[in-house]
DOLOVEX-570340 format. One record per residue (C-alpha): residue number from 1; residue in one letter; x, z, y. Coordinates in nm, 4 decimals, always signed. Example, Ala and Ser with C-alpha at 12.3 -4.5 7.8 and 13.67 -1.06 7.14 Angstrom:
2
<atom num="1" residu="A" c1="+1.2300" c3="+0.7800" c2="-0.4500"/>
<atom num="2" residu="S" c1="+1.3670" c3="+0.7140" c2="-0.1060"/>
! end
This chain:
121
<atom num="1" residu="X" c1="-0.0232" c3="+0.0031" c2="-0.0192"/>
<atom num="2" residu="X" c1="+0.1499" c3="-0.1225" c2="+0.3284"/>
<atom num="3" residu="X" c1="+0.1540" c3="+0.0863" c2="+0.6541"/>
<atom num="4" residu="X" c1="-0.1724" c3="-0.1093" c2="+0.7861"/>
<atom num="5" residu="X" c1="-0.3841" c3="-0.0025" c2="+0.4840"/>
<atom num="6" residu="X" c1="-0.2526" c3="+0.3545" c2="+0.5048"/>
<atom num="7" residu="X" c1="-0.4293" c3="+0.3709" c2="+0.8258"/>
<atom num="8" residu="X" c1="-0.7226" c3="+0.1704" c2="+0.7813"/>
<atom num="9" residu="X" c1="-0.7920" c3="+0.3617" c2="+0.4678"/>
<atom num="10" residu="X" c1="-0.7375" c3="+0.7165" c2="+0.6572"/>
<atom num="11" residu="X" c1="-0.9906" c3="+0.5848" c2="+0.9786"/>
<atom num="12" residu="X" c1="-1.2016" c3="+0.5049" c2="+0.6705"/>
<atom num="13" residu="X" c1="-1.2034" c3="+0.8533" c2="+0.5878"/>
<atom num="14" residu="X" c1="-1.2043" c3="+0.9960" c2="+0.8941"/>
<atom num="15" residu="X" c1="-1.5096" c3="+0.7662" c2="+1.0172"/>
<atom num="16" residu="X" c1="-1.7295" c3="+0.8762" c2="+0.6972"/>
<atom num="17" residu="X" c1="-1.6396" c3="+1.1999" c2="+0.7616"/>
<atom num="18" residu="X" c1="-1.7763" c3="+1.2196" c2="+1.1430"/>
<atom num="19" residu="X" c1="-2.0984" c3="+1.0053" c2="+1.0478"/>
<atom num="20" residu="X" c1="-2.1543" c3="+1.2341" c2="+0.7843"/>
<atom num="21" residu="X" c1="-2.1400" c3="+1.5366" c2="+1.0132"/>
<atom num="22" residu="X" c1="-2.3664" c3="+1.3329" c2="+1.2536"/>
<atom num="23" residu="X" c1="-2.6200" c3="+1.2338" c2="+1.0497"/>
<atom num="24" residu="X" c1="-2.6548" c3="+1.6186" c2="+0.8762"/>
<atom num="25" residu="X" c1="-2.6712" c3="+1.7099" c2="+1.2541"/>
<atom num="26" residu="X" c1="-2.9550" c3="+1.4315" c2="+1.3075"/>
<atom num="27" residu="X" c1="-3.1654" c3="+1.5626" c2="+0.9682"/>
<atom num="28" residu="X" c1="-3.0941" c3="+1.9450" c2="+1.1233"/>
<atom num="29" residu="X" c1="-3.2346" c3="+1.8018" c2="+1.4634"/>
<atom num="30" residu="X" c1="-2.9205" c3="+1.9107" c2="+1.7109"/>
<atom num="31" residu="X" c1="-2.9871" c3="+1.7106" c2="+2.0278"/>
<atom num="32" residu="X" c1="-2.6963" c3="+1.4736" c2="+2.1898"/>
<atom num="33" residu="X" c1="-2.6722" c3="+1.2294" c2="+2.4530"/>
<atom num="34" residu="X" c1="-2.6700" c3="+0.9696" c2="+2.1813"/>
<atom num="35" residu="X" c1="-2.9137" c3="+0.9984" c2="+1.8990"/>
<atom num="36" residu="X" c1="-2.6853" c3="+1.1505" c2="+1.6188"/>
<atom num="37" residu="X" c1="-2.8293" c3="+0.9275" c2="+1.3631"/>
<atom num="38" residu="X" c1="-2.7150" c3="+0.6370" c2="+1.5340"/>
<atom num="39" residu="X" c1="-2.3970" c3="+0.7379" c2="+1.5892"/>
<atom num="40" residu="X" c1="-2.3416" c3="+0.8863" c2="+1.2199"/>
<atom num="41" residu="X" c1="-2.4377" c3="+0.5210" c2="+1.0929"/>
<atom num="42" residu="X" c1="-2.2335" c3="+0.3079" c2="+1.3154"/>
<atom num="43" residu="X" c1="-1.9345" c3="+0.5338" c2="+1.2153"/>
<atom num="44" residu="X" c1="-2.0362" c3="+0.5008" c2="+0.8400"/>
<atom num="45" residu="X" c1="-2.0629" c3="+0.1235" c2="+0.9122"/>
<atom num="46" residu="X" c1="-1.6778" c3="+0.1374" c2="+1.0861"/>
<atom num="47" residu="X" c1="-1.5703" c3="+0.3230" c2="+0.8229"/>
<atom num="48" residu="X" c1="-1.6556" c3="+0.1203" c2="+0.5229"/>
<atom num="49" residu="X" c1="-1.5773" c3="-0.2249" c2="+0.7430"/>
<atom num="50" residu="X" c1="-1.1923" c3="-0.0607" c2="+0.8083"/>
<atom num="51" residu="X" c1="-1.2098" c3="+0.0020" c2="+0.4004"/>
<atom num="52" residu="X" c1="-1.3510" c3="-0.3540" c2="+0.3043"/>
<atom num="53" residu="X" c1="-1.0315" c3="-0.4712" c2="+0.5437"/>
<atom num="54" residu="X" c1="-0.8093" c3="-0.2723" c2="+0.3808"/>
<atom num="55" residu="X" c1="-0.9095" c3="-0.3779" c2="+0.0248"/>
<atom num="56" residu="X" c1="-0.8818" c3="-0.7795" c2="+0.1586"/>
<atom num="57" residu="X" c1="-0.5409" c3="-0.7499" c2="+0.2355"/>
<atom num="58" residu="X" c1="-0.4712" c3="-0.6085" c2="-0.0930"/>
<atom num="59" residu="X" c1="-0.6457" c3="-0.8926" c2="-0.2426"/>
<atom num="60" residu="X" c1="-0.9640" c3="-0.6304" c2="-0.4134"/>
<atom num="61" residu="X" c1="-1.2301" c3="-0.8208" c2="-0.4216"/>
<atom num="62" residu="X" c1="-1.4683" c3="-0.5652" c2="-0.5946"/>
<atom num="63" residu="X" c1="-1.3453" c3="-0.3499" c2="-0.3360"/>
<atom num="64" residu="X" c1="-1.4503" c3="-0.5800" c2="-0.0528"/>
<atom num="65" residu="X" c1="-1.7733" c3="-0.6304" c2="-0.2051"/>
<atom num="66" residu="X" c1="-1.8504" c3="-0.2547" c2="-0.2598"/>
<atom num="67" residu="X" c1="-1.7461" c3="-0.1895" c2="+0.1081"/>
<atom num="68" residu="X" c1="-1.9315" c3="-0.4860" c2="+0.2415"/>
<atom num="69" residu="X" c1="-2.2433" c3="-0.3507" c2="+0.0443"/>
<atom num="70" residu="X" c1="-2.1992" c3="+0.0061" c2="+0.2314"/>
<atom num="71" residu="X" c1="-2.2218" c3="-0.1605" c2="+0.5407"/>
<atom num="72" residu="X" c1="-2.5112" c3="-0.4083" c2="+0.4836"/>
<atom num="73" residu="X" c1="-2.6838" c3="-0.0740" c2="+0.3545"/>
<atom num="74" residu="X" c1="-2.6052" c3="+0.1255" c2="+0.6830"/>
<atom num="75" residu="X" c1="-2.7187" c3="-0.1590" c2="+0.8904"/>
<atom num="76" residu="X" c1="-3.0255" c3="-0.1998" c2="+0.6798"/>
<atom num="77" residu="X" c1="-3.0935" c3="+0.2027" c2="+0.7182"/>
<atom num="78" residu="X" c1="-3.0255" c3="+0.1812" c2="+1.1143"/>
<atom num="79" residu="X" c1="-3.2057" c3="-0.1523" c2="+1.1593"/>
<atom num="80" residu="X" c1="-3.5093" c3="+0.0187" c2="+0.9495"/>
<atom num="81" residu="X" c1="-3.5300" c3="+0.3197" c2="+1.1457"/>
<atom num="82" residu="X" c1="-3.5062" c3="+0.1519" c2="+1.4701"/>
<atom num="83" residu="X" c1="-3.7557" c3="-0.1132" c2="+1.4088"/>
<atom num="84" residu="X" c1="-3.9741" c3="+0.1275" c2="+1.2224"/>
<atom num="85" residu="X" c1="-3.9580" c3="-0.0734" c2="+0.9276"/>
<atom num="86" residu="X" c1="-3.9701" c3="+0.0819" c2="+0.5666"/>
<atom num="87" residu="X" c1="-3.8930" c3="-0.2326" c2="+0.3881"/>
<atom num="88" residu="X" c1="-3.5385" c3="-0.2666" c2="+0.5592"/>
<atom num="89" residu="X" c1="-3.4744" c3="+0.1160" c2="+0.5659"/>
<atom num="90" residu="X" c1="-3.5615" c3="+0.0676" c2="+0.1283"/>
<atom num="91" residu="X" c1="-3.3141" c3="-0.2233" c2="+0.1104"/>
<atom num="92" residu="X" c1="-3.0235" c3="-0.0372" c2="+0.2880"/>
<atom num="93" residu="X" c1="-3.0937" c3="+0.2994" c2="+0.0813"/>
<atom num="94" residu="X" c1="-3.0435" c3="+0.0445" c2="-0.2581"/>
<atom num="95" residu="X" c1="-2.7668" c3="-0.1127" c2="-0.1039"/>
<atom num="96" residu="X" c1="-2.5810" c3="+0.2142" c2="-0.0165"/>
<atom num="97" residu="X" c1="-2.6558" c3="+0.3623" c2="-0.3609"/>
<atom num="98" residu="X" c1="-2.4690" c3="+0.0305" c2="-0.5362"/>
<atom num="99" residu="X" c1="-2.1768" c3="+0.0870" c2="-0.3205"/>
<atom num="100" residu="X" c1="-2.1739" c3="+0.4314" c2="-0.3603"/>
<atom num="101" residu="X" c1="-2.1988" c3="+0.4681" c2="-0.7437"/>
<atom num="102" residu="X" c1="-1.9242" c3="+0.1734" c2="-0.7364"/>
<atom num="103" residu="X" c1="-1.7022" c3="+0.3551" c2="-0.5011"/>
<atom num="104" residu="X" c1="-1.7195" c3="+0.6291" c2="-0.6634"/>
<atom num="105" residu="X" c1="-1.7003" c3="+0.5284" c2="-1.0126"/>
<atom num="106" residu="X" c1="-1.3670" c3="+0.3177" c2="-0.9238"/>
<atom num="107" residu="X" c1="-1.2222" c3="+0.6266" c2="-0.7393"/>
<atom num="108" residu="X" c1="-1.2818" c3="+0.8299" c2="-1.0361"/>
<atom num="109" residu="X" c1="-1.1388" c3="+0.5740" c2="-1.2753"/>
<atom num="110" residu="X" c1="-0.8300" c3="+0.5484" c2="-1.0671"/>
<atom num="111" residu="X" c1="-0.8181" c3="+0.9447" c2="-1.0532"/>
<atom num="112" residu="X" c1="-0.8231" c3="+0.9478" c2="-1.4437"/>
<atom num="113" residu="X" c1="-0.5894" c3="+0.6837" c2="-1.4959"/>
<atom num="114" residu="X" c1="-0.3290" c3="+0.7946" c2="-1.1995"/>
<atom num="115" residu="X" c1="-0.3479" c3="+0.5010" c2="-1.0208"/>
<atom num="116" residu="X" c1="-0.4288" c3="+0.5402" c2="-0.6696"/>
<atom num="117" residu="X" c1="-0.4345" c3="+0.1634" c2="-0.5667"/>
<atom num="118" residu="X" c1="-0.7402" c3="+0.1204" c2="-0.7304"/>
<atom num="119" residu="X" c1="-0.9184" c3="+0.3948" c2="-0.5732"/>
<atom num="120" residu="X" c1="-0.7976" c3="+0.2964" c2="-0.2056"/>
<atom num="121" residu="X" c1="-1.0587" c3="+0.0237" c2="-0.2841"/>
! end
């Protein structure tokens, strides 16, 4: 993994962690200047986009596809919320579920085998 990939993966982790905090704040009802749900969704999408770019630079097509599904899922959830369209929201959640299961599977498989480059995708 080169320096660019390391930075992209670190930024992905930070964005996803901050996105999770913002989405949880929205669920609890914490007010803010910017809607925490919108902010959290944007951070999730940015984080997964960075992950997709890092996977692409490694030539990891499965990693790119899973990260792209996560970005599309968060975009669908956000669009469904903004447009009050339940179908968009459900499609977004389904894409997130597929991406989440795939990324978790890859991370667990890499952890078991000790292959750090496979979990980065």
